[in-house]
C-alpha positions as CSV (number, residue, x, y, z in Angstrom):
1,X,0.1,0.2,-0.1
2,X,1.3,3.3,-0.7
3,X,0.6,6.7,0.5
4,X,1.3,10.2,-0.7
5,X,2.0,13.7,1.4
6,X,-0.6,16.1,-0.3
7,X,2.2,18.5,0.9
8,X,4.9,17.1,-1.1
9,X,5.1,18.0,-4.8
10,X,4.3,15.5,-7.4
11,X,6.8,12.9,-8.6
12,X,7.0,12.7,-12.5
13,X,7.2,9.3,-14.1
14,X,10.5,10.4,-16.0
15,X,12.5,10.5,-12.3
16,X,11.5,7.4,-11.0
17,X,12.6,5.6,-14.5
18,X,15.8,7.4,-14.5
19,X,16.3,6.6,-11.1
20,X,15.9,2.8,-11.6
21,X,16.9,2.6,-14.9
22,X,18.8,5.3,-16.3
23,X,17.8,7.7,-19.0
24,X,18.5,5.7,-22.1
25,X,14.9,5.6,-23.0
26,X,14.6,9.4,-23.4
27,X,18.1,9.9,-25.1
28,X,19.7,6.6,-26.4
29,X,19.3,4.9,-29.9
30,X,16.4,2.6,-30.8
31,X,18.4,-0.3,-31.3
32,X,20.5,0.6,-28.1
33,X,23.6,1.3,-30.0
34,X,26.4,3.4,-28.0
35,X,27.5,5.5,-31.0
36,X,23.9,6.4,-33.0
37,X,23.4,9.9,-33.4
38,X,22.7,12.6,-36.5
39,X,25.8,12.3,-38.0
40,X,26.2,7.9,-37.6
41,X,22.7,6.9,-37.7
42,X,21.0,3.8,-36.9
43,X,18.5,2.5,-39.6
44,X,15.9,3.6,-36.6
45,X,17.5,6.9,-36.2
46,X,14.8,9.2,-38.0
47,X,11.7,7.1,-37.0
48,X,12.7,6.6,-33.8
49,X,13.1,10.3,-32.6
50,X,9.8,11.1,-32.4
51,X,9.0,7.8,-30.2
52,X,11.6,9.1,-27.9
53,X,10.1,12.5,-27.7
54,X,6.8,10.8,-27.1
55,X,8.2,8.9,-24.3
56,X,9.8,12.1,-22.5
57,X,6.9,14.5,-22.6
58,X,4.2,11.1,-21.3
59,X,6.9,10.3,-18.6
60,X,7.6,14.1,-17.7
61,X,3.8,15.0,-17.3
62,X,2.5,11.9,-15.7
63,X,3.0,11.9,-12.1
64,X,3.0,8.8,-9.6
65,X,0.2,10.7,-8.1
66,X,-1.7,11.3,-11.4
67,X,-1.2,7.6,-12.0
68,X,-2.9,6.9,-8.7
69,X,-6.0,9.1,-9.4
70,X,-7.0,7.2,-12.6
71,X,-9.7,4.7,-12.9
72,X,-8.1,1.2,-13.2
73,X,-9.9,-1.6,-11.3
74,X,-6.5,-3.7,-11.8
75,X,-3.9,-1.6,-9.7
76,X,-4.9,0.0,-6.4
77,X,-2.6,3.0,-5.4
78,X,-3.6,5.0,-2.2
79,X,-3.4,8.8,-1.5
80,X,-2.1,10.1,1.7
81,X,-4.8,10.0,4.5
82,X,-2.9,11.7,7.1
83,X,-3.7,8.9,9.1
84,X,-0.7,6.0,9.5
């Protein structure tokens, strides 16, 4: 069970992902190549750019708290009630 203190700022999903997995999903190559960039692109480079940007935008705007407020009967996240 999770509780959120309403006095604390919301936690973007991006912060959680970066803390656990690093930032490769937001900055890295679609194939996972180390040396993929504009000057040395992989075959997915051009197509993956918008996907990477969409992941960044989604994970930056959604927060743990915003997900807890969505109606999903399979996942239960409780908000901080002030009582422990």
